[in-house]
C-alpha positions in Angstrom: -24.4 -81.6 66.3 -21.5 -83.2 65.3 -18.3 -82.5 66.6 -17.8 -79.1 67.3 -16.3 -77.5 64.4 -13.6 -75.2 65.3 -14.5 -71.7 64.8 -13.1 -71.0 61.4 -13.2 -67.9 59.6 -12.9 -67.5 56.0 -9.4 -66.9 54.7 -8.6 -63.3 54.4 -8.3 -62.1 50.9 -4.7 -61.7 49.8 -5.5 -59.1 47.2 -6.9 -56.6 49.6 -5.5 -53.1 49.0 -3.9 -54.2 45.7 -5.0 -52.8 42.4 -6.6 -55.1 40.0 -5.0 -55.9 36.6 -7.3 -53.3 34.8 -6.2 -50.6 37.2 -2.6 -51.7 36.8 -3.0 -51.5 33.1 -4.5 -48.1 33.3 -1.8 -46.9 35.7 0.9 -48.4 33.5 -0.5 -46.6 30.4 -0.8 -43.3 32.3 2.8 -43.8 33.6 4.1 -44.7 30.1 2.3 -41.6 28.7 3.9 -39.5 31.5 7.3 -41.1 30.7 6.8 -40.3 27.0 6.0 -36.7 27.8 9.0 -36.4 30.1 11.2 -38.0 27.4 9.8 -35.5 24.8 10.4 -32.6 27.2 13.9 -33.9 28.0 14.6 -34.0 24.2 13.2 -30.5 23.8 15.4 -29.3 26.7 18.5 -31.0 25.3 17.7 -29.7 21.8 17.3 -26.2 23.3 20.6 -26.5 25.3 22.4 -27.8 22.2 21.0 -25.0 20.1 22.0 -22.5 22.7 25.5 -23.9 23.0 25.9 -24.0 19.2 24.6 -20.4 18.9 27.1 -19.4 21.7 29.9 -21.2 19.9 29.0 -19.6 16.6 28.8 -16.2 18.3 32.2 -16.8 19.9 33.7 -17.9 16.6 32.2 -14.8 14.8 33.6 -12.5 17.6 37.0 -14.2 17.3 36.9 -13.8 13.5 36.1 -10.1 13.8 38.9 -9.6 16.3 41.3 -11.5 14.1 40.2 -9.5 11.0 40.6 -6.3 13.0 44.0 -7.3 14.1 45.1 -8.2 10.6 43.6 -4.9 9.3 45.5 -3.0 12.0 48.8 -4.8 11.1 48.2 -4.1 7.4 47.6 -0.4 8.2 50.8 -0.3 10.2 52.7 -1.9 7.4 51.1 0.5 4.9 52.1 3.5 7.1 55.6 2.1 7.4 55.8 1.8 3.6 54.5 5.3 3.1 57.1 6.7 5.6 59.8 4.8 3.8 58.6 6.2 0.5 58.6 9.7 1.9 62.2 9.3 3.2 63.3 7.9 -0.1 61.6 10.8 -1.9 63.3 13.3 0.3 66.7 11.6 -0.3 66.0 11.7 -4.0 65.1 15.4 -3.9 68.2 16.2 -1.9 70.4 14.3 -4.4 68.7 16.0 -7.4 69.2 19.4 -5.7 72.9 18.7 -5.0 73.4 17.5 -8.6 71.7 20.6 -10.0 73.7 22.9 -7.7 77.0 21.2 -8.8 75.9 21.5 -12.5 75.0 25.1 -12.0 78.4 25.8 -10.3 80.2 24.0 -13.1 78.3 25.9 -15.8 79.0 29.2 -14.0 82.7 28.4 -13.8 82.9 27.4 -17.5 81.0 30.6 -18.4 83.3 32.7 -16.3 86.4 31.0 -17.8 84.9 31.5 -21.3 84.2 35.2 -20.6 87.7 35.7 -19.2 89.4 34.1 -22.2 87.1 36.0 -24.6 88.2 39.2 -22.9 91.9 38.2 -23.1 91.3 37.3 -26.8 89.7 40.8 -27.4 92.7 42.4 -25.6 95.2 40.5 -27.7 93.2 41.3 -30.9 93.2 45.0 -30.0 96.9 44.9 -29.1 97.6 43.2 -32.4 95.5 45.8 -34.3 97.3 48.6 -32.5 100.8 47.2 -33.2 99.8 46.6 -36.9 98.6 50.2 -37.2 101.8 51.4 -35.5 103.9 49.3 -37.9 101.9 50.5 -40.9 102.3 54.1 -39.7 106.1 53.5 -39.3 106.3 52.0 -42.7 104.3 54.9 -44.2 106.6 57.4 -42.4 109.7 55.6 -43.7 108.2 55.7 -47.2 107.5 59.4 -47.0 110.9 60.0 -45.5 112.4 58.1 -48.4 110.5 60.2 -50.9 112.0 63.3 -49.4 115.5 61.7 -49.6 115.9 61.3 -46.0 117.2 58.3 -44.2 114.9 55.8 -42.6 114.3 56.1 -38.9 116.0 53.6 -36.7 112.8 52.1 -35.3 111.8 50.9 -38.8 113.8 47.8 -38.3 111.9 46.8 -35.2 109.7 43.8 -35.6 106.2 43.9 -33.9 106.0 41.7 -30.9 104.4 38.4 -31.4 101.3 37.7 -29.4 100.7 34.1 -28.3 97.0 33.0 -28.3 96.5 30.4 -25.6 95.0 27.1 -26.8 91.5 26.2 -25.4 91.8 23.8 -22.5 90.9 20.2 -23.3 87.7 19.0 -21.7 
C-alpha cells in the first residue's frame, strides 16, 4: 500500500438541520399568508375601533345637542313666563287706571248732576216766588181798581214795586 493515507473522513454536510429551498418557500408562503391574515384582522380591529369611536362621538354629539336644545327650550320658557308675568302686571295697571278714571268720571257726573238739580230747585223756587209776587201785585192792582170804583182812595201799598229776582247765570264749563 502506498503511503498511509491519513484517515480522512468525508466533510460534514453544512446544510444539516437547515431547511431546503422548497421548505423555505413553503414556510415563507405560509408565513406571508399568516401575515396577510393578521393584517386583515388588524384592519378589521382598527375599523371596528374607529367605528366604535365614531359612534361614541356621534352619540356624545347627539347627547350634547339634546342638552343644548333642552337648555335653550328652558331659557325660552323662562323668558315666555317673564313676558306673561309682565303682561299680567301691565294688564292690572291698565285695569286700575281704567277703574280710577271711571270713578273720577262717575264722581264728576254725580257732582254736575247734583249742581244741576240744586240750580233747578233754586230756579223753581224763584219761579214760584215770582208767580206769587205777580199774583200779589195783580191782586193789589185789582183791589185798587175796585176801591177806585167805590170812590175810595188807593191803598198805600199799591205804589210798592215787586222785588226783582236775579236768576244766576249758568257756570262756564
